[in-house]
N, C-alpha and C positions, 0 to 999 in steps of 0.2 A: 715190652711188658715187664720183663725182669727188672729193668731199671726203675719203672714206676712203682712196682711193689716194694722194692728195696728202699726207695726214697720215702714212701709212706711209712714203712716200718721204722726207719731211723728217725723220721720226723716225730713219730709217737714217742720215741725214746730220747728225744731232745737232741739228736744229731742230724745235721743237714748234709745230704750228698749233693754236690754240684751237678746240674743237668748236663748231659753230654751235648756236644755240638753236632753230632750226627747220630742217627738212630742205631740201636744195637743190631738191627737187621742189616745195616750198611757196613758196620765195623768189619765184619769177617772178610769182605771183599778186598780190604786194604791191608790185610795182615800177611806176613810171610808164613810159610808152612809151620815153622817151629813156634811162631807166635800164635798161630791158629790153634795148635794143640793146647797151649797154655790158656788161651781164651776159652776153649770148650771145657777144659777141666774146671776153670773158675766159674763158668756158667752152670755147670752141673752142681758144684758146691753151693752156689747161690740158690738154685732151684730146690735143692734138698733143704736148705735153711728156710726158704719161704714155706715149704710144706710143713716143717716143724712148727713154725710160727703160727700157721693157720690151725694146726692141730691144737696147739696150746690155747689159742684164742677161743676155739670151739669148746674146750674143756672149761675155760674160764667163764664163758657165757652160761654154760650149764650150771656151774657152781654158784654163780650169782643170780641164777633164775632168769637170765636174759635170753635164753634160747627160745626161739619161736617155734621150734619143732615139737609137736605133741608126742612124738615117739622118742624123745630124748630120755636117757636113763635118769632115774631119780637120784638126787643127792641127799644124804642125811638118813636119819632113822637107822634102818638095817643095812644101808650101803655106806659108801665113803663119806665122811663128814665134810661139810662145805669148806672149812678152813684147810683141811688136808688136800682137797681137790684143787683149791686155789693155789696152794704151794706147788703142787705137782704141775699145774698149768703154767705157772710162772717159770718153773724150771725148764719145761719144754720150750717156752718162748725164748728164754735166755739161751738155750742151746741153739735154736734156730738163728737168733741174732748173731751168735758167736760165729756160726758158719758163714753167714752173710758178711760179717765184719772181716773174716779171714780171707774171703775171696775179693773183697772190694778193692784193695790196693792193686791187685793184678788187673782187674777190670778197668779201673780208673786209668792206670798207666797205658794200657792197650787202647783205650778210647782216645786218649790224647795222641798216641802214635797214629792211629787210624785217621783222626780228624786232621792232623797235620798233613798226612799224605793226600787225603781227599782235597784239602785246600790247595795243595800244590798241583794236583792233577786237574782241578777245575778252575784254576785261575784264568783270567782273561788273557788271550793271546791275540796277536795281530799278524796277519799275512800281508805282505806287500810285494808289488812288482811294478817297475817303471818301464815304459815303452817309448823311447825317443822316436820322433818322427823320422822316417826314411823315405827316399824316393822309391817308387813302386818296384823297379827292377832290383834294387839293392835289398829291399825288404823280402821279396820272393826268394832271391838267391841265398840270403842269410838263413831264412827259415828252412829252406830246403836242405842246405848244407848241414845244419844242426840235426834235423830229423833223419837225414840219410845216415849220419854217424850213429845215431841211436839204433837204427835198423841193423847196421853192421855189428855194433857192439852186442845187440841182443841175439844175433845169430840167425836172422831170418834169411833163408835162401831165395825167397821170392817176395816181390812187393807188387801190389795192385793199386794204382791211382784211379779211384773210382769216379772222380769228378769233384764238383763243388757247388756251393750255392751262395747267393748274396741277398742280404736283407737291406734294402736301400731306404732312403728317407721317407718314401711313400708308404712304407710298411709292407710292401709286396715282396714276395719271395721269388727270385729268379735263379736260373742255373746257367750263368754266362759261360759259353764255350771258351771264350778268350782267357778266363781265369785258369781253367783246367789246362789249356794249351800252354800257357806261360809257366805254370808249375811243372808240367811235364818237360818242357824245354829246359828249364833250369836243372831239373833232376838228371836228365840224360846228358847234359853238358858236363856234369860232375862224374857220372857213371852211366855210360850208354847201355850197359847190359843188365842193370839191376831191376828195371821196371819190366813187368810182364806185359805181353801184348793184350790189347783190349779184346775181349771175346767178340766173336762175329755178331752175336745177338745182343751185345751190350751188357752193361752191369745191371743187376737187379738183385734185391735181397730175397733169398730163398730160405724160408724158415727151416729150422732143424726138424728132422723127421725121425722119431724114435730116439735111438742113441746117437745118431749122427749129428754133426755140427751144422750150422747154417752154411749156405753157399753164397758166393758173390755173383753168380750168374746161373742160368738154367743149364748151360753147357759146361760149367766148371764143377769138378768134384769137391765135396766138402773135405776139409782137412781132417786128419785123424788124430792130431795132437797139437799142443801149443807150439809156438815158435816155428811153424812151417810157412805160414803166409802172413805178410804184413798188409794192412789196409791203410791207405792214406787218402785224405780228402781235404778240401779247402773250404773255408767259410769267410765271408766278409760281412761286417756289420757297420753300416754308415753311422757316423756320429754327428758330423757337421758338414753338410754339403757332400763333396766327394771324399772328405777325410773320414777314415774309419779304421777299424781293426781287421787285419788279415790274420786268420787263425788257420794253422795247419795241424791236423790231428793224425795220430798214429794209433792203430788198434791191432790186436791179435785176432785174425779171422776165426780161430778156433774158439776162444773164450768170449769173443765179442766184448772185450773190455778195452777202454782207452788207456794206453800206456805211455803216450807222449803227446806234447802240445807245444807249439810255438806260436807266439803272438807278436805282431808288429803293427805300429801306427803308421799309416801310409795313405796316399791318395790313389783311389782305384784306377789302375791302368794308365796313369799319366804322370807327368813331371809335377813337382810341387808348385802350388799357386800362391802360397804364403811367403812373405818376405822372411819371416823367422819361423823356424821349426818349433813345433809344440812337443810336449811330453805328456803321455797319458799315464797318470799315476793311479794304480789300482790298490785298494786296501780292503781287507775283510777283518773286522773286529769280532772275534769269536769270544763271546762273553763267558763261556764256561769250558773252554778247551774241548769243544764238541768234536771238531775234526780230528785232532790227535787221538782222542779216546776212541773215536769211531774207527780210525785206521788200525789201532792196536788191538781192537776187540775181535778181529777175525775177518772172515771173507764176507764183508758186507758189500753188496753191489747196489748202487743207487741209480735211480732214474730221475726224471723231472716231472712234476705235476703238470697237467695240461694248462693250468693257469699261470705257469711260470713265464716271466719275461724272457724272450729269446736272448737278448744281449746279456742280461744278468745271468742266465743259465750258462752262456758261453764263457763268461768271466769266471764263474764258480767252477766250471769244468777245468779251466786252465789251472787255477790254484789247487784244486783237488788232485790233478794229475801230476803237478810239478813240485808241490810243497808239502803234501800230506800223502798218506797211504790210502786215502779214501778212493774207492773204485767206482768209476762212472761207466754205465752200460753204453756200448757203442751202437747197438742195433738200431735204436731210434734215429740216430744221426745218419746211419747208412741208408735207412729207408727214405729219409728226407732227400739225401743226395741222389740215390740210384733208383728209388722206387721199389716196388715189390712189397713184401711183408705179408702179414703184419709182424711187427717187431716182437710182440708178445711180452710176457713177463721176463723171459731170458735170465732167470736167476735174481731178478730185482727184489730186494727185501725191504727197501725203504725208498722214499722219494724226497727230493729237494723241492721246496716251494720258494721261488725267488720272485717277489712282487715289488713293483715300483713303490718307493716311499714318497708319496705325494708331497709331504711336508719338506723333504730334503732335496727335491729336484729330480729331473728325469734321468740322472745317472747315479741315483742312490736306490738301493734295494734292501728290503727286509728279507732275511734268509731264515727259513725254518725247515725242519725235517720231520717226516712222519713215517715210522716203521709200520709195516702191514699189521692192521688190527690194533694199533696203539694210538695214543693221543699225539698231537703235533708238539714238537719241541722247538722253542725259539733258539736260534743260534746267534744272530747278531746282524750287523749292517755291512753291506757290500757297497763300496763307493768307487766311482771312477771320475777322476778330475783331469781336464785338459788344461795344462799349465804352460803359459808362454814364458820364455826366458826373460830375465831382467834386462831392460834396455842398457846399452853401454853408456857409461858415464864419461 
């Protein structure tokens, strides 16, 4: 509003102020504290100048008989002569314009600074990850080894492997015991003591009650603080026949947030059937640096809309957990793996919506996000490609 008024005033005076590239309401969020003080002082000067100009224009309208108000004071005869009133009005207008002119260089410079920072912060960025195909056993062992190291580095004294699920080509969800058994065997081979025993009544998600955290079974006590209990589970998503993505996830049982993710391209439970190994290339083009800004903005916990594609959601979960500070809620996954629930809001303030891009193929997804009570924001395109190596020449 200040910019518009100042532009109109200078246009009337024959001086044109260039329009800002971002609104004045946005400028303040991109300024340093000392710049913000300078900006606020200049805005106060501009506001005072605009008030003076309006006062002068009001006096001028009365002096020239253009005032539409029937209660306006009379000019002439026994009061101030019209010419004297016009001169006084012009003086007030000139004083207001002088104040605006005084503040304009400061505002213009800070608008340029803020616009440059905004452009840098909202430029397109791309997140990428490649997953070379591995035999099943090697894929499980490598993913387990990396996740186990993260558990140790984080300082968890106890880890629960709650199970896993598989989404095969028929679109049906299953919970193959063999996958859980092989992940458990690989884990205990590296460290036989780090995995907790499975509860006698099995794992199930028990929602938080009052101030307590959720529990992983009816017979297990909730944690009382973060970094006490780690939760691990496996996911498998079929891509082409038996070939698919094995995902191992790590979450904190207290916060129910995913803090680790490992992904491998492999064939479920068996040796490779292809003569040449493939590579799964994952990329997300974030058109306005949404994920970095989301991660830097604070404690934003995100879930997934019910309409989101499971494979696309799994891929975005991996990128969010490994390449950005975006936080993904673990409770919905734990409910899928172990049952129980409901997962509830669990601190979720926004949701991802990952839908298949029909025009780009079945491994391309349009990504958007919607905060609670706000409009949906387009983020970009998520793409997974299966690439065969070049034939030997």
